[in-house]
C-alpha positions as CSV (number, residue, x, y, z in Angstrom):
1,M,54.6,68.9,85.6
2,T,52.2,71.9,85.3
3,L,52.5,74.6,87.9
4,P,49.4,75.6,89.9
5,P,47.8,78.9,88.9
6,N,49.2,80.7,92.0
7,A,52.7,79.3,91.5
8,L,55.7,81.1,89.9
9,P,59.0,79.8,88.6
10,I,61.7,81.5,90.7
11,I,65.1,82.9,89.7
12,P,67.4,83.5,92.7
13,V,69.5,86.6,92.3
14,R,72.5,87.9,94.3
15,N,73.1,91.4,95.5
16,M,70.2,93.0,93.7
17,V,66.5,93.7,94.4
18,L,63.9,94.3,91.8
19,F,61.1,96.8,92.5
20,P,57.8,97.2,90.7
21,G,58.1,99.5,87.7
22,M,61.9,98.9,87.2
23,V,63.4,97.5,84.0
24,V,66.8,95.8,84.6
25,P,69.0,93.2,82.9
26,I,69.8,90.1,84.9
27,S,72.7,87.7,84.1
28,I,71.6,84.0,84.6
29,G,74.1,81.2,84.7
30,R,72.6,78.4,86.7
31,K,71.0,75.6,84.8
32,S,67.8,75.8,86.9
33,S,67.6,79.6,86.4
34,I,68.0,79.1,82.6
35,E,65.2,76.5,82.5
36,A,62.9,78.7,84.6
37,A,63.5,81.7,82.2
38,E,62.9,79.5,79.1
39,L,59.7,78.2,80.7
40,S,58.5,81.7,81.3
41,V,59.3,82.9,77.8
42,Q,57.7,79.8,76.1
43,G,54.6,80.0,78.2
44,E,54.4,83.8,78.2
45,R,53.9,83.8,81.9
46,P,55.5,85.9,84.6
47,I,58.5,84.9,86.7
48,G,59.5,85.6,90.3
49,I,62.7,87.4,91.1
50,L,63.8,86.6,94.7
51,L,66.9,87.7,96.6
52,Q,69.3,85.1,97.8
53,T,70.1,85.9,101.4
54,D,73.5,84.2,101.3
55,P,75.2,85.0,98.0
56,S,78.0,82.5,98.5
57,H,75.7,79.5,97.9
58,E,75.9,78.1,94.3
59,A,72.8,76.0,94.8
60,P,70.5,77.9,97.2
61,G,67.6,76.1,98.9
62,P,64.3,77.5,100.2
63,A,65.9,78.4,103.5
64,D,68.4,80.6,101.6
65,M,65.7,82.8,100.0
66,A,64.1,86.0,101.1
67,P,60.3,85.7,101.8
68,V,59.2,88.6,99.6
69,G,60.1,89.1,95.9
70,C,58.9,90.9,92.8
71,V,56.9,89.4,89.9
72,A,58.5,90.3,86.6
73,A,57.7,90.0,82.9
74,I,60.6,88.9,80.7
75,L,60.9,91.5,78.0
76,R,63.8,89.8,76.2
77,F,65.9,86.7,76.5
78,V,69.5,87.3,75.2
79,T,72.2,84.7,74.4
80,T,75.7,86.1,73.6
81,P,78.3,84.5,71.2
82,N,80.2,83.5,74.4
83,D,77.2,81.4,75.5
84,E,76.3,83.9,78.3
85,R,72.5,84.5,78.9
86,Y,70.7,87.6,80.0
87,I,67.1,88.4,80.7
88,I,65.7,91.9,80.6
89,C,62.9,92.1,83.2
90,Q,60.3,94.6,84.2
91,G,59.0,94.5,87.7
92,Q,55.2,94.3,88.1
93,Q,54.2,93.7,91.8
94,R,55.3,92.2,95.1
95,F,54.6,88.6,96.1
96,R,55.1,86.6,99.3
97,V,56.2,83.0,99.2
98,R,53.7,80.7,100.7
99,E,55.4,77.4,100.0
100,H,58.4,76.2,97.8
101,L,57.6,73.4,95.4
102,P,60.0,70.5,95.4
103,G,60.9,68.0,92.6
104,L,61.2,70.4,89.7
105,P,64.3,71.1,87.6
106,Y,64.0,74.7,88.5
107,M,63.0,76.6,91.7
108,A,59.2,77.3,92.0
109,A,56.9,78.4,94.8
110,E,53.3,79.0,95.5
111,V,52.9,82.7,96.2
112,D,50.5,85.3,97.5
113,Y,50.4,88.5,95.4
114,L,50.7,91.7,97.4
115,S,48.9,94.7,96.1
116,D,50.3,98.1,96.6
117,P,47.8,100.1,98.6
118,Q,46.3,102.9,96.6
119,A,46.9,106.4,98.1
120,T,43.8,108.3,99.0
121,Q,43.5,111.9,99.9
122,D,45.9,111.4,102.8
123,K,47.8,114.6,103.5
124,E,50.6,112.8,105.3
125,V,51.3,110.5,102.3
126,E,51.2,113.5,100.0
127,A,53.6,115.5,102.2
128,R,56.0,112.6,102.3
129,H,55.6,112.2,98.5
130,L,56.7,115.8,97.9
131,Q,59.5,115.5,100.4
132,L,60.8,112.4,98.8
133,K,60.7,114.0,95.4
134,E,62.7,117.0,96.5
135,R,65.3,114.9,98.4
136,A,65.6,112.5,95.4
137,V,66.3,115.5,93.0
138,E,68.8,116.9,95.6
139,A,70.6,113.6,95.7
140,L,70.8,113.4,91.9
141,Q,72.2,116.9,91.7
142,L,75.1,115.8,94.0
143,L,76.1,113.2,91.5
144,P,78.3,114.0,88.4
145,H,76.9,113.6,84.9
146,V,73.3,112.7,85.9
147,P,71.0,112.2,82.9
148,E,68.4,114.9,82.6
149,E,65.8,112.2,81.8
150,M,66.2,110.7,85.3
151,V,65.4,114.0,87.0
152,N,62.4,114.5,84.7
153,A,61.1,111.0,85.4
154,I,61.2,111.6,89.2
155,Q,59.5,115.0,88.9
156,A,56.8,113.6,86.6
157,T,55.9,110.6,88.9
158,D,52.7,111.4,90.8
159,A,51.9,108.0,92.3
160,P,53.5,107.9,95.8
161,G,54.1,104.1,95.8
162,L,55.6,104.2,92.3
163,L,58.0,107.0,93.2
164,A,59.1,105.2,96.4
165,D,59.9,102.1,94.4
166,L,61.7,104.1,91.7
167,V,63.9,105.9,94.2
168,A,64.5,102.7,96.2
169,G,65.6,100.9,93.1
170,H,68.2,103.5,92.1
171,L,69.4,104.4,95.6
172,D,73.0,103.3,96.4
173,I,72.3,101.3,99.5
174,K,72.9,97.7,100.6
175,P,70.8,94.9,99.1
176,Q,69.5,94.0,102.6
177,E,68.2,97.6,103.0
178,K,66.5,97.4,99.7
179,Q,64.9,94.1,100.6
180,A,63.5,95.7,103.8
181,L,61.9,98.4,101.6
182,L,60.5,95.7,99.3
183,E,59.0,93.9,102.3
184,D,57.5,97.1,103.7
185,I,53.9,97.1,102.3
186,A,52.6,100.0,104.3
187,L,53.2,103.1,102.2
188,K,53.8,105.6,105.0
189,D,56.3,103.3,106.7
190,R,58.0,102.7,103.4
191,Q,58.2,106.4,102.7
192,D,59.6,107.2,106.2
193,R,62.2,104.4,105.9
194,L,63.2,105.6,102.4
195,L,63.4,109.3,103.5
196,G,65.8,108.3,106.4
197,L,68.0,106.3,104.0
198,L,68.0,109.1,101.4
199,S,68.8,111.8,104.0
200,H,71.7,109.8,105.2
201,R,73.0,109.2,101.7
202,I,72.6,112.9,100.9
203,E,74.6,113.9,104.0
204,V,77.4,111.5,103.1
205,M,77.6,112.8,99.5
206,Q,77.7,116.4,100.8
207,I,80.5,115.6,103.2
208,S,82.4,113.8,100.4
209,R,82.0,116.8,98.1
210,D,83.2,119.2,100.8
211,I,86.3,117.0,101.4
212,G,87.0,116.8,97.7
213,Q,86.8,120.6,97.4
214,R,89.1,121.1,100.4
215,T,91.6,118.5,99.1
216,K,91.5,120.1,95.6
217,A,92.2,123.5,97.1
218,S,95.2,122.3,99.1
219,M,96.6,120.1,96.5
220,G,100.3,121.0,95.7
221,Q,102.2,120.7,92.5
222,R,103.4,117.2,93.2
223,E,99.9,115.9,93.9
224,R,98.6,117.6,90.7
225,E,101.3,115.9,88.7
226,F,100.5,112.6,90.2
227,L,96.8,113.0,89.5
228,L,97.5,114.1,85.9
229,R,99.8,111.1,85.4
230,E,97.1,108.8,86.8
231,Q,94.6,110.3,84.4
232,L,97.0,110.0,81.6
233,K,97.5,106.3,82.4
234,A,93.8,105.8,82.3
235,I,93.6,107.6,78.9
236,Q,96.5,105.5,77.5
237,K,94.8,102.3,78.8
238,E,91.6,103.3,77.0
239,L,93.6,103.9,73.8
240,G,95.0,100.4,74.1
241,Q,98.5,101.3,75.2
242,D,100.4,98.8,77.3
243,E,100.7,99.5,81.0
244,S,104.3,98.5,80.9
245,E,104.9,101.6,78.8
246,A,103.9,103.8,81.7
247,L,106.1,101.8,84.0
248,E,109.0,102.3,81.6
249,V,108.5,106.1,81.7
250,E,108.4,106.0,85.5
251,E,111.6,104.0,85.6
252,L,113.3,106.4,83.3
253,R,112.2,109.3,85.5
254,H,113.7,107.7,88.6
255,Q,116.9,107.0,86.7
256,I,117.2,110.6,85.6
257,E,116.8,111.8,89.2
258,A,119.4,109.3,90.4
259,S,122.0,109.9,87.7
260,A,123.4,113.1,89.2
261,M,123.2,115.0,85.9
262,P,124.1,118.7,85.7
263,P,121.0,120.9,85.9
264,D,121.0,121.8,82.2
265,V,121.3,118.2,81.2
266,A,118.6,117.1,83.6
267,A,116.3,119.7,82.2
268,Q,116.9,118.4,78.7
269,A,116.3,114.8,79.9
270,H,112.9,115.8,81.5
271,K,111.9,117.6,78.4
272,E,112.5,114.5,76.3
273,L,110.8,112.3,78.9
274,G,107.7,114.5,78.6
275,R,107.7,114.0,74.8
276,L,108.1,110.3,75.3
277,Q,105.1,110.2,77.7
278,R,102.9,111.9,75.2
279,M,103.8,109.5,72.4
280,S,102.3,106.2,71.4
281,D,104.7,103.3,71.4
282,A,103.6,102.6,67.8
283,S,105.1,106.0,66.8
284,A,108.3,105.9,64.7
285,E,109.9,108.4,67.0
286,Y,109.1,106.6,70.2
287,S,112.1,104.2,70.1
288,T,114.4,107.1,69.0
289,V,113.5,109.2,72.1
290,R,113.6,106.2,74.4
291,T,117.1,105.2,73.2
292,Y,118.3,108.7,73.6
293,L,117.1,108.8,77.2
294,E,118.7,105.4,77.9
295,W,122.0,106.8,76.7
296,L,121.6,109.9,78.9
297,V,120.9,107.9,82.1
298,E,123.6,105.4,81.5
299,M,126.4,107.9,81.1
300,P,128.6,108.3,84.2
301,W,127.6,111.9,85.2
302,R,128.6,111.5,88.8
303,A,132.1,112.9,89.7
304,P,134.5,110.0,90.4
305,E,135.8,109.4,93.9
306,P,139.4,110.8,94.3
307,G,141.8,107.9,94.3
308,D,145.3,107.7,95.8
309,I,148.1,107.1,93.2
310,D,150.6,104.6,94.6
311,V,153.8,105.4,92.6
312,P,155.8,102.4,94.0
313,H,153.0,100.1,93.1
314,A,152.8,101.6,89.6
315,R,156.6,101.1,89.2
316,A,156.2,97.5,90.2
317,V,153.4,97.0,87.7
318,L,155.4,98.5,84.9
319,E,158.4,96.4,85.7
320,D,156.4,93.3,86.0
321,D,154.5,93.8,82.7
322,H,157.4,95.2,80.5
323,F,161.0,94.5,80.0
324,G,163.3,97.5,79.1
325,L,161.7,100.7,77.9
326,E,163.4,102.5,80.8
327,K,162.9,106.1,79.5
328,V,159.3,105.5,78.8
329,K,158.7,104.0,82.2
330,K,160.5,106.9,83.8
331,R,158.3,109.4,82.0
332,I,155.1,107.5,82.9
333,L,156.1,107.4,86.6
334,E,156.8,111.2,86.5
335,Y,153.4,111.8,85.0
336,L,151.7,109.7,87.8
337,A,153.8,111.5,90.5
338,V,152.6,114.9,89.3
339,R,149.0,113.7,89.2
340,K,149.4,112.5,92.8
341,L,150.7,115.8,94.0
342,N,148.3,117.9,91.9
343,P,145.1,115.9,91.2
344,A,143.3,119.0,89.9
345,G,146.0,119.8,87.3
346,H,145.8,119.0,83.7
347,G,148.6,116.6,82.7
348,P,149.9,116.3,79.1
349,I,148.5,113.9,76.6
350,L,151.0,111.1,76.2
351,C,151.6,109.7,72.7
352,L,153.6,106.5,72.4
353,V,155.3,106.3,69.1
354,G,157.1,103.2,67.8
355,P,157.0,100.2,65.5
356,P,154.4,97.5,65.9
357,G,154.9,94.9,68.6
358,V,157.0,97.0,71.0
359,G,154.3,97.2,73.7
360,K,152.4,100.5,73.1
361,T,148.9,99.1,73.8
362,S,150.0,96.9,76.7
363,L,151.7,100.0,78.3
364,G,148.3,101.7,78.4
365,Q,146.8,98.6,80.0
366,S,149.6,98.6,82.6
367,I,149.0,102.3,83.4
368,A,145.3,101.6,84.0
369,R,146.1,98.6,86.2
370,A,148.7,100.6,88.2
371,L,146.1,103.3,88.8
372,G,143.2,100.9,89.5
373,R,141.1,102.5,86.7
374,K,139.1,101.0,83.8
375,F,140.9,100.7,80.5
376,V,139.1,101.3,77.2
377,R,140.5,101.4,73.7
378,V,139.3,103.5,70.7
379,S,140.7,102.4,67.4
380,L,141.3,105.3,65.0
381,G,142.9,103.3,62.2
382,G,141.0,104.0,59.0
383,V,138.6,106.5,60.6
384,H,137.7,109.1,58.0
385,D,134.4,110.4,59.2
386,E,134.3,113.0,62.0
387,A,130.9,111.6,63.1
388,E,132.7,108.4,64.3
389,L,134.2,110.5,67.0
390,R,131.5,113.2,67.5
391,G,128.5,111.0,66.8
392,H,125.6,111.5,64.4
393,R,122.7,113.9,65.0
394,R,119.5,112.2,66.1
395,T,117.8,113.3,62.9
396,Y,119.5,110.4,61.1
397,V,118.1,106.9,61.1
398,G,120.2,104.6,63.3
399,A,122.2,107.5,64.9
400,L,124.5,106.7,67.7
401,P,127.0,108.6,69.8
402,G,130.7,108.7,68.8
403,N,133.3,106.2,69.7
404,V,134.5,108.3,72.6
405,I,131.2,108.6,74.3
406,Q,130.5,104.9,73.7
407,A,133.9,104.0,75.3
408,I,133.0,106.2,78.3
409,R,129.7,104.5,78.7
410,K,131.4,101.1,78.5
411,A,134.0,102.1,81.1
412,G,131.2,103.5,83.4
413,S,133.6,106.1,84.8
414,R,134.8,109.6,83.9
415,D,138.4,108.9,85.1
416,C,139.1,105.9,82.9
417,V,142.3,105.4,80.9
418,M,141.4,105.8,77.2
419,M,143.8,104.6,74.6
420,L,143.5,106.3,71.2
421,D,145.1,103.6,69.1
422,E,146.8,104.3,65.7
423,V,146.3,108.0,65.8
424,D,148.6,108.4,62.9
425,K,146.2,106.5,60.6
426,V,143.3,108.9,60.9
427,G,142.1,109.8,57.4
428,S,139.9,112.6,56.1
429,G,137.1,112.6,53.5
430,V,134.0,114.3,52.4
431,H,132.4,113.8,55.9
432,G,134.9,116.0,57.7
433,D,138.3,115.6,59.3
434,P,138.4,113.4,62.4
435,A,141.8,115.0,63.4
436,A,139.9,118.3,63.9
437,A,137.6,116.5,66.5
438,L,140.7,115.2,68.2
439,L,142.0,118.7,68.7
440,E,139.1,119.5,71.1
441,L,139.2,116.0,72.6
442,L,142.9,116.2,73.6
443,D,142.9,119.8,74.9
444,P,142.4,119.8,78.7
445,E,141.2,123.4,78.4
446,Q,138.3,122.4,76.1
447,N,137.4,118.8,76.8
448,N,135.6,119.6,80.1
449,S,132.6,120.5,77.9
450,F,132.9,118.0,75.0
451,R,129.8,118.0,73.0
452,D,128.8,114.9,71.2
453,N,126.4,115.4,68.3
454,Y,124.0,112.7,69.4
455,L,123.8,113.6,73.1
456,A,123.7,117.3,72.2
457,V,124.7,118.2,75.8
458,P,128.2,118.9,77.2
459,F,130.1,116.1,78.9
460,D,133.2,116.5,81.0
461,L,136.2,114.5,79.7
462,S,138.8,116.5,81.7
463,Q,139.4,113.6,84.1
464,V,139.9,111.0,81.4
465,M,143.6,110.0,81.0
466,F,144.2,109.9,77.2
467,I,147.1,107.9,75.8
468,A,147.6,107.9,72.1
469,T,149.7,105.5,70.0
470,A,151.2,105.8,66.6
471,N,153.8,104.1,64.4
472,M,155.1,107.3,62.9
473,L,154.7,111.1,63.4
474,D,154.9,112.3,59.9
475,T,151.2,111.6,59.1
476,I,150.0,113.4,62.3
477,T,148.9,117.0,61.6
478,G,151.0,119.7,63.3
479,P,148.3,121.1,65.6
480,L,147.4,117.6,66.8
481,R,151.0,116.7,67.4
482,D,151.4,119.9,69.3
483,R,148.6,118.7,71.7
484,M,150.6,115.6,72.7
485,E,153.9,114.8,74.4
486,V,155.7,112.2,72.3
487,L,157.4,109.2,73.9
488,Q,159.5,107.2,71.4
489,L,159.6,103.4,71.7
490,S,162.3,101.9,69.6
491,G,162.8,98.3,68.6
492,Y,164.2,95.7,70.9
493,T,167.7,94.3,70.6
494,R,168.3,90.6,70.4
495,E,169.2,90.5,74.1
496,E,166.0,92.2,75.0
497,K,163.9,89.9,72.7
498,F,165.6,86.9,74.4
499,A,164.7,88.2,77.9
500,I,161.1,89.0,76.8
501,A,160.7,85.6,75.3
502,R,162.0,83.9,78.4
503,K,160.1,86.0,80.9
504,Y,156.7,86.4,79.1
505,L,156.2,84.8,75.6
506,V,157.2,81.1,76.2
507,A,155.1,80.8,79.3
508,R,152.1,82.6,77.8
509,Q,152.0,80.4,74.7
510,R,152.6,77.3,76.6
511,D,149.6,78.0,78.8
512,A,147.6,79.0,75.7
513,C,148.3,75.5,74.2
514,G,147.3,73.8,77.5
515,L,150.8,72.5,78.2
516,Q,152.2,72.1,81.7
517,A,155.7,73.3,82.6
518,T,156.8,69.7,83.0
519,Q,155.5,68.7,79.6
520,F,157.3,71.3,77.4
521,T,160.7,73.1,77.5
522,L,162.3,75.4,75.0
523,D,166.0,75.8,75.6
524,D,167.9,79.0,75.3
525,G,169.6,78.0,72.1
526,A,166.3,77.4,70.4
527,V,165.0,80.8,71.5
528,A,168.1,82.5,70.2
529,S,167.8,80.6,66.9
530,I,164.2,81.7,66.5
531,I,165.2,85.3,67.1
532,R,168.1,85.2,64.7
533,D,166.9,82.9,61.9
534,Y,163.1,83.2,61.9
535,T,162.2,86.8,62.8
536,R,163.5,90.1,61.8
537,E,161.3,92.8,63.3
538,A,161.4,95.7,65.7
539,G,158.8,94.2,68.1
540,V,158.1,90.7,69.3
541,R,154.8,89.8,67.6
542,G,156.5,87.6,65.0
543,L,158.7,86.1,67.6
544,E,155.6,85.2,69.7
545,R,153.9,83.6,66.6
546,Q,156.9,81.4,66.0
547,I,157.0,80.4,69.7
548,A,153.3,79.6,69.4
549,A,154.0,77.3,66.4
550,V,156.6,75.4,68.4
551,C,154.2,75.1,71.4
552,R,151.4,73.8,69.1
553,H,153.8,71.2,67.7
554,A,154.6,70.0,71.3
555,A,150.9,70.0,72.2
556,M,150.1,67.7,69.2
557,L,152.8,65.3,70.3
558,V,151.4,65.2,73.9
559,A,147.8,64.9,72.8
560,D,148.6,62.0,70.4
561,G,150.4,60.2,73.1
562,Q,153.6,60.2,71.2
563,A,155.5,61.9,74.1
564,T,154.9,62.9,77.7
565,Q,157.7,65.5,77.8
566,V,158.8,67.5,74.8
567,Q,162.2,69.4,74.8
568,V,162.9,71.6,71.8
569,T,166.4,72.6,70.9
570,A,167.8,74.7,68.0
571,A,168.4,71.5,66.0
572,D,164.7,70.7,66.1
573,L,163.5,74.0,64.7
574,P,163.9,73.2,61.0
575,G,161.7,70.2,61.4
576,I,159.1,72.3,63.1
577,L,159.3,75.8,61.6
578,G,161.0,74.9,58.3
579,P,164.2,76.2,56.9
580,A,165.6,79.5,58.3
581,L,163.7,82.5,56.9
582,F,166.6,84.9,57.1
583,E,170.2,84.6,56.2
584,D,173.4,86.7,56.4
585,E,172.8,89.1,53.5
586,V,176.0,91.0,54.3
587,A,178.1,88.0,53.7
588,L,176.3,87.3,50.4
589,R,176.9,90.7,49.0
590,S,180.4,91.5,50.2
591,G,183.6,91.5,48.2
592,V,182.0,93.1,45.2
593,P,183.0,96.7,44.1
594,G,180.1,99.1,43.8
595,V,178.1,97.7,46.8
596,A,177.7,99.7,50.0
597,T,175.5,98.9,53.1
598,G,173.1,101.6,54.1
599,M,170.7,101.9,57.0
600,A,167.0,102.8,56.6
601,W,164.1,103.7,58.9
602,T,160.6,102.3,58.3
603,P,157.4,102.6,60.2
604,V,157.9,99.1,61.5
605,G,161.5,99.6,62.7
606,G,164.9,100.0,61.2
607,D,166.4,98.0,58.3
608,I,169.6,97.7,56.3
609,L,169.6,98.2,52.6
610,F,172.2,97.6,49.9
611,I,173.2,100.3,47.4
612,E,174.4,98.7,44.2
613,A,176.1,100.6,41.4
614,T,177.4,99.5,38.1
615,R,178.5,101.1,34.8
616,T,178.1,100.3,31.2
617,A,179.2,101.9,28.0
618,G,177.2,105.0,27.3
619,N,177.2,108.7,27.3
620,G,177.1,109.7,30.9
621,R,173.5,109.0,31.9
622,L,172.4,108.2,35.5
623,I,169.9,105.4,35.7
624,L,168.0,104.9,39.0
625,T,165.9,101.8,39.9
626,G,164.4,100.2,43.0
627,Q,161.2,102.3,43.3
628,L,163.1,105.3,44.7
629,G,161.3,108.5,45.8
630,D,162.2,111.9,44.6
631,V,164.4,112.8,47.6
632,M,166.4,109.6,47.2
633,K,166.8,110.2,43.5
634,E,168.2,113.6,44.3
635,S,170.6,112.1,46.8
636,A,171.9,109.8,44.0
637,Q,172.4,112.7,41.6
638,A,174.1,114.7,44.4
639,A,176.4,111.7,45.1
640,L,177.4,111.4,41.4
641,T,178.0,115.2,41.1
642,L,180.1,115.2,44.2
643,L,182.1,112.2,42.8
644,K,182.7,114.1,39.5
645,A,183.8,117.2,41.4
646,R,186.4,115.1,43.4
647,A,187.5,112.8,40.5
648,S,191.0,114.3,40.2
649,G,191.7,113.8,43.9
650,L,190.6,110.2,43.7
651,G,192.8,109.6,40.6
652,L,189.8,109.4,38.1
653,A,189.7,111.0,34.7
654,A,186.7,113.0,33.5
655,V,186.5,110.9,30.4
656,E,185.5,107.9,32.5
657,F,182.2,109.6,33.3
658,E,181.5,110.8,29.8
659,K,181.8,107.3,28.1
660,A,179.8,105.3,30.7
661,D,176.2,105.2,31.9
662,V,175.9,104.7,35.7
663,H,173.1,102.5,37.0
664,V,172.3,102.8,40.7
665,H,169.9,100.1,42.1
666,V,168.4,99.5,45.5
667,P,167.1,95.9,45.8
668,A,163.7,95.0,47.2
669,G,162.3,96.9,44.2
670,A,158.7,96.2,45.2
671,T,159.2,98.3,48.3
672,P,159.0,102.1,47.9
673,K,162.0,104.0,49.4
674,D,162.6,107.6,50.0
675,G,164.6,110.0,52.1
676,P,168.1,111.7,52.1
677,S,169.8,109.4,54.6
678,A,171.3,107.1,51.9
679,G,173.5,109.9,50.5
680,V,176.7,108.7,52.1
681,A,176.1,105.1,51.1
682,M,175.4,106.1,47.5
683,F,178.6,108.2,47.4
684,V,180.7,105.3,48.8
685,A,179.1,102.8,46.4
686,L,180.0,105.1,43.4
687,V,183.5,105.6,44.6
688,S,183.9,101.8,45.1
689,L,182.6,101.2,41.6
690,F,184.9,103.6,39.8
691,L,188.0,102.7,41.9
692,N,187.1,99.0,41.6
693,R,187.7,98.5,45.4
694,P,185.1,96.7,47.5
695,V,183.5,98.1,50.7
696,H,184.0,96.4,54.0
697,S,181.1,94.0,54.6
698,Y,181.0,94.7,58.3
699,V,180.4,98.5,57.8
700,A,177.0,100.2,57.5
701,M,176.5,103.9,57.1
702,T,173.9,106.6,57.0
703,G,173.8,110.3,56.5
704,E,172.8,113.0,54.1
705,I,175.5,114.6,51.9
706,S,175.9,118.1,50.5
707,L,177.6,119.2,47.3
708,R,180.4,120.4,49.5
709,G,181.0,117.0,50.8
710,L,179.6,117.6,54.3
711,V,177.7,114.8,56.1
712,L,174.4,116.1,57.5
713,P,172.4,114.6,60.4
714,V,169.4,112.3,59.8
715,G,166.7,110.8,62.0
716,G,165.8,107.3,63.2
717,I,169.4,106.6,64.5
718,K,168.3,104.2,67.2
719,E,166.1,102.1,64.9
720,K,168.8,102.0,62.2
721,V,171.6,101.0,64.6
722,L,169.5,98.3,66.2
723,A,168.7,96.9,62.7
724,A,172.4,97.0,61.8
725,A,173.4,95.1,65.0
726,A,170.7,92.5,64.3
727,A,172.2,92.0,60.8
728,G,175.7,91.3,62.0
729,I,177.2,94.7,61.3
730,R,180.2,95.6,63.5
731,Q,181.0,99.2,62.5
732,V,178.5,102.0,61.9
733,L,179.3,105.3,60.2
734,L,177.1,108.1,61.5
735,P,176.9,111.9,61.0
736,A,178.9,113.7,63.8
737,R,175.9,115.9,64.6
738,N,173.9,112.7,65.5
739,K,176.3,112.0,68.4
740,R,173.6,112.9,70.9
741,D,171.4,110.0,69.7
742,L,174.0,107.5,70.9
743,D,172.9,108.0,74.5
744,D,169.5,106.4,73.6
745,L,171.1,103.2,72.5
746,P,171.2,100.2,74.9
747,A,174.5,99.5,76.6
748,S,174.8,96.1,75.0
749,V,174.5,97.6,71.5
750,R,177.1,100.3,72.2
751,E,179.5,97.6,73.4
752,Q,178.8,95.4,70.3
753,L,179.3,98.1,67.6
754,A,182.2,100.5,66.8
755,F,180.9,103.9,65.9
756,V,182.6,106.4,63.6
757,L,181.3,110.0,63.5
758,L,181.6,111.7,60.2
759,D,182.0,115.4,59.3
760,D,182.6,114.9,55.6
761,V,182.6,112.2,53.0
762,D,186.4,111.8,53.0
763,Q,186.2,110.3,56.5
764,A,183.5,107.9,55.2
765,L,185.8,106.7,52.4
766,Q,188.7,106.3,54.9
767,H,186.7,103.9,57.2
768,A,184.5,102.2,54.7
769,M,187.0,101.5,51.9
770,P,190.7,101.9,52.8
771,L,193.0,102.5,49.9
772,G,195.2,99.6,50.9
773,S,195.2,96.2,49.2
774,H,193.6,94.4,52.1
775,M,190.6,95.0,54.2
776,D,191.2,95.3,57.9
777,S,188.6,94.5,60.5
778,P,187.9,97.1,63.2
779,G,189.9,96.4,66.3
């Protein structure tokens, strides 16, 4: 269908009004508008731009359209890659709709063209024209960053109607107000209406500018920071940075303010936060700074709440968790009592020393439970780098704080109980000496400002309760040992092991295997047999493993349906655990001259050892085997020299030593042995060899000897005596100066053994090897 000559295709528009002389882009999306634009472009004919009075209608009708619009020429029709269409139009003149044309795929209407009245030599129009030009320039000057070309275009426009349309098109007013200006054909009325709107707009802009200036003048530091942060967010958004990054910075800021850091630490944290805020998240250092700040805010800076120490409750917890260890429990309770009466005081650093399996680590857990504090454990075994305790500096890739700070963060409290496990196994290497770091850590006068290399700020460790554990003291450096109060934990007797197994181990392993009390029982004879025939240790770890094996055997029978109730006796053990692992070595090696039973101390408890001596034809050499250390070799040489010096008193001729080589051997040759405490046993073995008289099998001895025949004191008496009692020894020969160590022995051991205190080797010979023809047992 061909349009009449006075008809125009119409494009309805929302929220915009086109004035003659304006060039604007218009987005078109309706199918009818696209067809109208294509018709106009193909036919090279103008098009009508008409305001839609109700912008909510998607398919507006004639009733929804304004009566007056603007004829426009389409300068360019643009289709984007996203299939969006735009037309760039230039307004030409006003028109009034006479009648809308129905039945077309696009909107069209017959129109009357409205000519803009030409201004004559009318002084009122000219005056309004000049006033409008001044007011328009004034309004432009109130706006920021106004193009100079816009000001020049307004000042260069001489036609009053064209200037009015130009100003109306760019004025920031409502579309309805612009439509009223478009419908106002009379030039004077249009100028008056436009001057009123422009004056009102200028007044609003001036007031807004004054308010902005007053607000800026009264803006405080906090408001300035907020404004700058908002501007920084906008800049970061323009640079493509994620908005979540800004939220992360704000969250870290709140965490820093809520963490109760000391002022110097908080200043360091805010400084690092400022660096983080200025970085891009793509920067290699961004994650390093963020991780550092996360460590700072997650440390427990806040002072802990003072807690009441309940000494009776602590005593009940220790008794419930541990059997025996009376001296250790007493010292721990004394420690807690002093902390209760003097919370601000600095208590000693306790160091629990003893063989494996005697309960050192579990004692620390019990102390934490008694105090109601968190328990953390730092393993020092094999640590040879100081940075593992003090941390690495942040200049290194993958740097982290030391194990101490990591443990504090894990505990979440500055008054936790921290166990420094295996402090005797700290090594040293090219990366420093970790024991040197422990000196500061365990000094209450210094650790209130402990400085980790990673955090690089002081942290107060004075309220942490440090408990160290070790198997032996010899490898701990002197200054470090001086920082600690040593509590010795010796091995358990058979009676104590039996009580521990009955009270703790059997029930624990039964529950671990999923057995009920009615499904499994282990009688007392079986427990005693396991202790005697399948374990020989200072602690109870091996005992618990053997009990676990028995429980697993019972669990298999119950799970297979072979039994509903399993009762294990001593006779059943060989079928479950195999043949006995230990036998009576004393009985096997008794009755042979030249064999004496000694006692030794090891890091895992006491033990007995056999000194064997024999002689062969030779020229008086002394042969020593059994992987003996230098001190033990010297003890053997001293024993032989002492025997030669007393040969006449024992009825021996000197020629017996000159024509024979003496061989001293200590079995278990794969195990290194050292120390002076076997001197008495070596002397007795040599005398037994040369006199051809056996040593009592029920006698064990220890002590260092001098060339004058004196018996000197040695260490580890409790561990040695316990090992002798476990091996079936009935009489123990000890140096007289070790009498004080007998008080540390359990009452049951003192009742089981007969003790002989020696001042010299003659007394040792008298009790170990009587000169009679028969061997009497101790009464």
